[in-house]
mmCIF file of the C-alpha atoms, coordinates in Angstrom:
data_MODEL
# 
_entry.id   MODEL 
# 
loop_
_atom_site.group_PDB 
_atom_site.id 
_atom_site.type_symbol 
_atom_site.label_atom_id 
_atom_site.label_alt_id 
_atom_site.label_comp_id 
_atom_site.label_asym_id 
_atom_site.label_entity_id 
_atom_site.label_seq_id 
_atom_site.pdbx_PDB_ins_code 
_atom_site.Cartn_x 
_atom_site.Cartn_y 
_atom_site.Cartn_z 
_atom_site.occupancy 
_atom_site.B_iso_or_equiv 
_atom_site.pdbx_formal_charge 
_atom_site.auth_seq_id 
_atom_site.auth_comp_id 
_atom_site.auth_asym_id 
_atom_site.auth_atom_id 
_atom_site.pdbx_PDB_model_num 
ATOM 1   C CA . MET A 1 1   ? -44.570 -117.725 -16.844 1.00 0.00 ? 1   MET A CA 1 
ATOM 2   C CA . PHE A 1 2   ? -41.689 -117.011 -18.730 1.00 0.00 ? 2   PHE A CA 1 
ATOM 3   C CA . ASP A 1 3   ? -41.807 -113.978 -21.360 1.00 0.00 ? 3   ASP A CA 1 
ATOM 4   C CA . HIS A 1 4   ? -40.887 -114.471 -24.625 1.00 0.00 ? 4   HIS A CA 1 
ATOM 5   C CA . VAL A 1 5   ? -38.209 -112.959 -26.734 1.00 0.00 ? 5   VAL A CA 1 
ATOM 6   C CA . GLU A 1 6   ? -37.553 -112.884 -30.547 1.00 0.00 ? 6   GLU A CA 1 
ATOM 7   C CA . ILE A 1 7   ? -34.674 -111.392 -31.933 1.00 0.00 ? 7   ILE A CA 1 
ATOM 8   C CA . GLY A 1 8   ? -34.556 -110.327 -36.125 1.00 0.00 ? 8   GLY A CA 1 
ATOM 9   C CA . VAL A 1 9   ? -32.487 -107.863 -38.152 1.00 0.00 ? 9   VAL A CA 1 
ATOM 10  C CA . LEU A 1 10  ? -33.725 -105.000 -40.442 1.00 0.00 ? 10  LEU A CA 1 
ATOM 11  C CA . PRO A 1 11  ? -31.877 -104.801 -43.666 1.00 0.00 ? 11  PRO A CA 1 
ATOM 12  C CA . SER A 1 12  ? -29.668 -101.531 -43.757 1.00 0.00 ? 12  SER A CA 1 
ATOM 13  C CA . GLY A 1 13  ? -31.408 -98.582  -45.267 1.00 0.00 ? 13  GLY A CA 1 
ATOM 14  C CA . PRO A 1 14  ? -30.525 -95.298  -46.696 1.00 0.00 ? 14  PRO A CA 1 
ATOM 15  C CA . ARG A 1 15  ? -29.636 -93.725  -43.247 1.00 0.00 ? 15  ARG A CA 1 
ATOM 16  C CA . TYR A 1 16  ? -28.865 -96.559  -40.968 1.00 0.00 ? 16  TYR A CA 1 
ATOM 17  C CA . ALA A 1 17  ? -26.848 -99.910  -41.178 1.00 0.00 ? 17  ALA A CA 1 
ATOM 18  C CA . ALA A 1 18  ? -28.534 -103.180 -40.716 1.00 0.00 ? 18  ALA A CA 1 
ATOM 19  C CA . GLN A 1 19  ? -29.908 -102.920 -36.997 1.00 0.00 ? 19  GLN A CA 1 
ATOM 20  C CA . VAL A 1 20  ? -31.643 -105.433 -34.276 1.00 0.00 ? 20  VAL A CA 1 
ATOM 21  C CA . TRP A 1 21  ? -35.090 -105.538 -33.150 1.00 0.00 ? 21  TRP A CA 1 
ATOM 22  C CA . LEU A 1 22  ? -36.242 -106.863 -30.327 1.00 0.00 ? 22  LEU A CA 1 
ATOM 23  C CA . ARG A 1 23  ? -39.775 -108.180 -29.638 1.00 0.00 ? 23  ARG A CA 1 
ATOM 24  C CA . ILE A 1 24  ? -40.480 -109.388 -26.216 1.00 0.00 ? 24  ILE A CA 1 
ATOM 25  C CA . ASN A 1 25  ? -43.992 -110.628 -26.241 1.00 0.00 ? 25  ASN A CA 1 
ATOM 26  C CA . GLY A 1 26  ? -44.776 -109.986 -29.887 1.00 0.00 ? 26  GLY A CA 1 
ATOM 27  C CA . GLU A 1 27  ? -44.020 -106.118 -28.751 1.00 0.00 ? 27  GLU A CA 1 
ATOM 28  C CA . ASP A 1 28  ? -41.244 -104.453 -30.377 1.00 0.00 ? 28  ASP A CA 1 
ATOM 29  C CA . MET A 1 29  ? -39.372 -103.108 -27.201 1.00 0.00 ? 29  MET A CA 1 
ATOM 30  C CA . VAL A 1 30  ? -37.278 -100.500 -29.411 1.00 0.00 ? 30  VAL A CA 1 
ATOM 31  C CA . GLU A 1 31  ? -40.530 -98.859  -30.954 1.00 0.00 ? 31  GLU A CA 1 
ATOM 32  C CA . ARG A 1 32  ? -42.596 -99.002  -27.431 1.00 0.00 ? 32  ARG A CA 1 
ATOM 33  C CA . ALA A 1 33  ? -39.218 -97.019  -25.999 1.00 0.00 ? 33  ALA A CA 1 
ATOM 34  C CA . VAL A 1 34  ? -38.051 -94.574  -28.326 1.00 0.00 ? 34  VAL A CA 1 
ATOM 35  C CA . GLY A 1 35  ? -40.320 -94.129  -30.525 1.00 0.00 ? 35  GLY A CA 1 
ATOM 36  C CA . ALA A 1 36  ? -42.108 -94.175  -34.402 1.00 0.00 ? 36  ALA A CA 1 
ATOM 37  C CA . GLY A 1 37  ? -38.181 -92.733  -36.257 1.00 0.00 ? 37  GLY A CA 1 
ATOM 38  C CA . GLY A 1 38  ? -35.921 -94.148  -33.561 1.00 0.00 ? 38  GLY A CA 1 
ATOM 39  C CA . ARG A 1 39  ? -33.388 -97.438  -34.355 1.00 0.00 ? 39  ARG A CA 1 
ATOM 40  C CA . GLY A 1 40  ? -32.305 -100.561 -32.122 1.00 0.00 ? 40  GLY A CA 1 
ATOM 41  C CA . PRO A 1 41  ? -28.601 -101.086 -32.014 1.00 0.00 ? 41  PRO A CA 1 
ATOM 42  C CA . TYR A 1 42  ? -26.758 -102.140 -35.456 1.00 0.00 ? 42  TYR A CA 1 
ATOM 43  C CA . ALA A 1 43  ? -26.688 -105.558 -36.052 1.00 0.00 ? 43  ALA A CA 1 
ATOM 44  C CA . ALA A 1 44  ? -22.667 -105.391 -36.288 1.00 0.00 ? 44  ALA A CA 1 
ATOM 45  C CA . ASP A 1 45  ? -22.236 -104.705 -32.992 1.00 0.00 ? 45  ASP A CA 1 
ATOM 46  C CA . VAL A 1 46  ? -24.872 -106.750 -31.476 1.00 0.00 ? 46  VAL A CA 1 
ATOM 47  C CA . LEU A 1 47  ? -24.586 -109.572 -33.558 1.00 0.00 ? 47  LEU A CA 1 
ATOM 48  C CA . PRO A 1 48  ? -20.782 -109.505 -34.508 1.00 0.00 ? 48  PRO A CA 1 
ATOM 49  C CA . ALA A 1 49  ? -19.146 -111.859 -36.636 1.00 0.00 ? 49  ALA A CA 1 
ATOM 50  C CA . GLY A 1 50  ? -16.554 -114.330 -34.862 1.00 0.00 ? 50  GLY A CA 1 
ATOM 51  C CA . ARG A 1 51  ? -17.267 -113.590 -31.214 1.00 0.00 ? 51  ARG A CA 1 
ATOM 52  C CA . PRO A 1 52  ? -20.315 -113.949 -28.638 1.00 0.00 ? 52  PRO A CA 1 
ATOM 53  C CA . SER A 1 53  ? -23.096 -111.212 -28.784 1.00 0.00 ? 53  SER A CA 1 
ATOM 54  C CA . PRO A 1 54  ? -23.171 -108.684 -25.809 1.00 0.00 ? 54  PRO A CA 1 
ATOM 55  C CA . LEU A 1 55  ? -26.932 -110.054 -25.866 1.00 0.00 ? 55  LEU A CA 1 
ATOM 56  C CA . ARG A 1 56  ? -25.584 -113.033 -24.025 1.00 0.00 ? 56  ARG A CA 1 
ATOM 57  C CA . ALA A 1 57  ? -26.698 -113.362 -20.710 1.00 0.00 ? 57  ALA A CA 1 
ATOM 58  C CA . ILE A 1 58  ? -23.465 -113.693 -18.031 1.00 0.00 ? 58  ILE A CA 1 
ATOM 59  C CA . GLU A 1 59  ? -23.524 -114.585 -14.831 1.00 0.00 ? 59  GLU A CA 1 
ATOM 60  C CA . GLY A 1 60  ? -23.029 -110.682 -12.903 1.00 0.00 ? 60  GLY A CA 1 
ATOM 61  C CA . ALA A 1 61  ? -25.824 -107.741 -14.495 1.00 0.00 ? 61  ALA A CA 1 
ATOM 62  C CA . ARG A 1 62  ? -23.805 -105.826 -17.646 1.00 0.00 ? 62  ARG A CA 1 
ATOM 63  C CA . ARG A 1 63  ? -26.097 -102.857 -19.032 1.00 0.00 ? 63  ARG A CA 1 
ATOM 64  C CA . LEU A 1 64  ? -26.606 -102.683 -22.567 1.00 0.00 ? 64  LEU A CA 1 
ATOM 65  C CA . GLU A 1 65  ? -27.588 -100.403 -25.209 1.00 0.00 ? 65  GLU A CA 1 
ATOM 66  C CA . LEU A 1 66  ? -30.407 -101.540 -27.209 1.00 0.00 ? 66  LEU A CA 1 
ATOM 67  C CA . GLY A 1 67  ? -31.337 -98.262  -29.077 1.00 0.00 ? 67  GLY A CA 1 
ATOM 68  C CA . ALA A 1 68  ? -32.060 -94.377  -29.965 1.00 0.00 ? 68  ALA A CA 1 
ATOM 69  C CA . PRO A 1 69  ? -34.605 -92.148  -30.718 1.00 0.00 ? 69  PRO A CA 1 
ATOM 70  C CA . GLU A 1 70  ? -34.761 -90.387  -34.435 1.00 0.00 ? 70  GLU A CA 1 
ATOM 71  C CA . CYS A 1 71  ? -32.776 -87.926  -33.188 1.00 0.00 ? 71  CYS A CA 1 
ATOM 72  C CA . THR A 1 72  ? -29.895 -90.169  -31.627 1.00 0.00 ? 72  THR A CA 1 
ATOM 73  C CA . GLY A 1 73  ? -29.165 -90.971  -28.272 1.00 0.00 ? 73  GLY A CA 1 
ATOM 74  C CA . GLY A 1 74  ? -26.524 -87.926  -28.036 1.00 0.00 ? 74  GLY A CA 1 
ATOM 75  C CA . CYS A 1 75  ? -29.402 -85.364  -27.629 1.00 0.00 ? 75  CYS A CA 1 
ATOM 76  C CA . CYS A 1 76  ? -32.225 -87.645  -25.592 1.00 0.00 ? 76  CYS A CA 1 
ATOM 77  C CA . GLY A 1 77  ? -30.083 -90.450  -24.031 1.00 0.00 ? 77  GLY A CA 1 
ATOM 78  C CA . PHE A 1 78  ? -30.429 -94.222  -25.336 1.00 0.00 ? 78  PHE A CA 1 
ATOM 79  C CA . LEU A 1 79  ? -32.361 -96.972  -24.044 1.00 0.00 ? 79  LEU A CA 1 
ATOM 80  C CA . THR A 1 80  ? -30.245 -99.939  -22.065 1.00 0.00 ? 80  THR A CA 1 
ATOM 81  C CA . VAL A 1 81  ? -31.449 -102.542 -20.364 1.00 0.00 ? 81  VAL A CA 1 
ATOM 82  C CA . VAL A 1 82  ? -29.708 -104.599 -17.708 1.00 0.00 ? 82  VAL A CA 1 
ATOM 83  C CA . VAL A 1 83  ? -29.477 -108.252 -18.276 1.00 0.00 ? 83  VAL A CA 1 
ATOM 84  C CA . GLU A 1 84  ? -28.148 -110.772 -16.022 1.00 0.00 ? 84  GLU A CA 1 
ATOM 85  C CA . ARG A 1 85  ? -28.213 -114.307 -15.665 1.00 0.00 ? 85  ARG A CA 1 
ATOM 86  C CA . ILE A 1 86  ? -29.963 -115.782 -12.395 1.00 0.00 ? 86  ILE A CA 1 
ATOM 87  C CA . GLY A 1 87  ? -29.577 -119.739 -13.156 1.00 0.00 ? 87  GLY A CA 1 
ATOM 88  C CA . GLY A 1 88  ? -32.255 -120.450 -15.205 1.00 0.00 ? 88  GLY A CA 1 
ATOM 89  C CA . ILE A 1 89  ? -33.066 -117.681 -15.984 1.00 0.00 ? 89  ILE A CA 1 
ATOM 90  C CA . VAL A 1 90  ? -31.900 -114.761 -17.547 1.00 0.00 ? 90  VAL A CA 1 
ATOM 91  C CA . GLN A 1 91  ? -33.584 -111.132 -16.425 1.00 0.00 ? 91  GLN A CA 1 
ATOM 92  C CA . TRP A 1 92  ? -34.074 -107.770 -18.522 1.00 0.00 ? 92  TRP A CA 1 
ATOM 93  C CA . SER A 1 93  ? -34.348 -104.877 -15.832 1.00 0.00 ? 93  SER A CA 1 
ATOM 94  C CA . ARG A 1 94  ? -33.445 -101.461 -14.886 1.00 0.00 ? 94  ARG A CA 1 
ATOM 95  C CA . TRP A 1 95  ? -34.489 -99.906  -17.914 1.00 0.00 ? 95  TRP A CA 1 
ATOM 96  C CA . GLU A 1 96  ? -33.521 -96.676  -19.258 1.00 0.00 ? 96  GLU A CA 1 
ATOM 97  C CA . LEU A 1 97  ? -35.164 -94.564  -21.514 1.00 0.00 ? 97  LEU A CA 1 
ATOM 98  C CA . PRO A 1 98  ? -34.138 -91.198  -23.807 1.00 0.00 ? 98  PRO A CA 1 
ATOM 99  C CA . ARG A 1 99  ? -36.540 -88.251  -22.743 1.00 0.00 ? 99  ARG A CA 1 
ATOM 100 C CA . VAL A 1 100 ? -38.780 -87.104  -25.721 1.00 0.00 ? 100 VAL A CA 1 
ATOM 101 C CA . SER A 1 101 ? -38.134 -83.431  -24.728 1.00 0.00 ? 101 SER A CA 1 
ATOM 102 C CA . ALA A 1 102 ? -36.131 -82.200  -21.965 1.00 0.00 ? 102 ALA A CA 1 
ATOM 103 C CA . LEU A 1 103 ? -39.036 -80.431  -19.931 1.00 0.00 ? 103 LEU A CA 1 
ATOM 104 C CA . GLY A 1 104 ? -41.562 -83.241  -21.132 1.00 0.00 ? 104 GLY A CA 1 
ATOM 105 C CA . PRO A 1 105 ? -41.860 -86.009  -18.218 1.00 0.00 ? 105 PRO A CA 1 
ATOM 106 C CA . ASP A 1 106 ? -39.930 -88.914  -17.660 1.00 0.00 ? 106 ASP A CA 1 
ATOM 107 C CA . PRO A 1 107 ? -40.825 -91.704  -20.070 1.00 0.00 ? 107 PRO A CA 1 
ATOM 108 C CA . SER A 1 108 ? -42.834 -94.325  -18.778 1.00 0.00 ? 108 SER A CA 1 
ATOM 109 C CA . PRO A 1 109 ? -40.892 -97.406  -17.153 1.00 0.00 ? 109 PRO A CA 1 
ATOM 110 C CA . LEU A 1 110 ? -40.828 -100.528 -18.904 1.00 0.00 ? 110 LEU A CA 1 
ATOM 111 C CA . PRO A 1 111 ? -41.091 -103.531 -16.806 1.00 0.00 ? 111 PRO A CA 1 
ATOM 112 C CA . GLU A 1 112 ? -38.401 -106.539 -15.752 1.00 0.00 ? 112 GLU A CA 1 
ATOM 113 C CA . PHE A 1 113 ? -38.511 -109.569 -17.823 1.00 0.00 ? 113 PHE A CA 1 
ATOM 114 C CA . HIS A 1 114 ? -37.700 -113.305 -17.182 1.00 0.00 ? 114 HIS A CA 1 
ATOM 115 C CA . PHE A 1 115 ? -37.129 -115.714 -20.249 1.00 0.00 ? 115 PHE A CA 1 
ATOM 116 C CA . ASP A 1 116 ? -36.329 -119.206 -20.197 1.00 0.00 ? 116 ASP A CA 1 
ATOM 117 C CA . ALA A 1 117 ? -32.469 -119.241 -20.612 1.00 0.00 ? 117 ALA A CA 1 
ATOM 118 C CA . GLY A 1 118 ? -33.013 -122.445 -22.704 1.00 0.00 ? 118 GLY A CA 1 
ATOM 119 C CA . GLN A 1 119 ? -35.041 -120.766 -24.827 1.00 0.00 ? 119 GLN A CA 1 
ATOM 120 C CA . TYR A 1 120 ? -33.090 -116.907 -24.570 1.00 0.00 ? 120 TYR A CA 1 
ATOM 121 C CA . ASP A 1 121 ? -30.123 -119.118 -25.584 1.00 0.00 ? 121 ASP A CA 1 
ATOM 122 C CA . ALA A 1 122 ? -31.812 -120.639 -28.300 1.00 0.00 ? 122 ALA A CA 1 
ATOM 123 C CA . GLU A 1 123 ? -32.972 -117.374 -29.774 1.00 0.00 ? 123 GLU A CA 1 
ATOM 124 C CA . LEU A 1 124 ? -29.977 -115.757 -29.336 1.00 0.00 ? 124 LEU A CA 1 
ATOM 125 C CA . ALA A 1 125 ? -27.976 -118.597 -31.201 1.00 0.00 ? 125 ALA A CA 1 
ATOM 126 C CA . ARG A 1 126 ? -30.233 -118.741 -33.967 1.00 0.00 ? 126 ARG A CA 1 
ATOM 127 C CA . ALA A 1 127 ? -29.548 -115.500 -34.718 1.00 0.00 ? 127 ALA A CA 1 
ATOM 128 C CA . GLU A 1 128 ? -26.264 -115.167 -34.381 1.00 0.00 ? 128 GLU A CA 1 
ATOM 129 C CA . ALA A 1 129 ? -26.079 -117.948 -37.017 1.00 0.00 ? 129 ALA A CA 1 
ATOM 130 C CA . ASP A 1 130 ? -28.509 -116.048 -39.312 1.00 0.00 ? 130 ASP A CA 1 
ATOM 131 C CA . ARG A 1 131 ? -25.941 -113.688 -41.205 1.00 0.00 ? 131 ARG A CA 1 
ATOM 132 C CA . SER A 1 132 ? -28.538 -112.777 -44.356 1.00 0.00 ? 132 SER A CA 1 
ATOM 133 C CA . TRP A 1 133 ? -28.417 -109.610 -43.672 1.00 0.00 ? 133 TRP A CA 1 
ATOM 134 C CA . GLN A 1 134 ? -24.514 -109.125 -44.371 1.00 0.00 ? 134 GLN A CA 1 
ATOM 135 C CA . VAL A 1 135 ? -24.328 -108.317 -47.804 1.00 0.00 ? 135 VAL A CA 1 
# 
């Protein structure tokens, strides 16, 4: 059974530009990994106008930055994942999570996720086409 991805955009606020939220099987992955107050990637970076999204799964693996804690990624690290297309499957794996504290334990790892490539591509195309966050 495949995992299910949803992609949306939170509008700009007083502190950050519009940012992308990513739900897998109904759970917000950025919030799960970086906690409340963290941020997802900027919509302009992940859903750019006039060129393909870096979320597009292509043959060959590549690492993407998907979020940062409230203190910023320069302090505690970024949320990253390796995205790759393997035939009809898009795989998200090899997560790197920011540390809550330099003295604290390593964060709990996130599992691998496997998406039907057709559903993944359709959801990404829908998110790329929705420019309502650009005001």
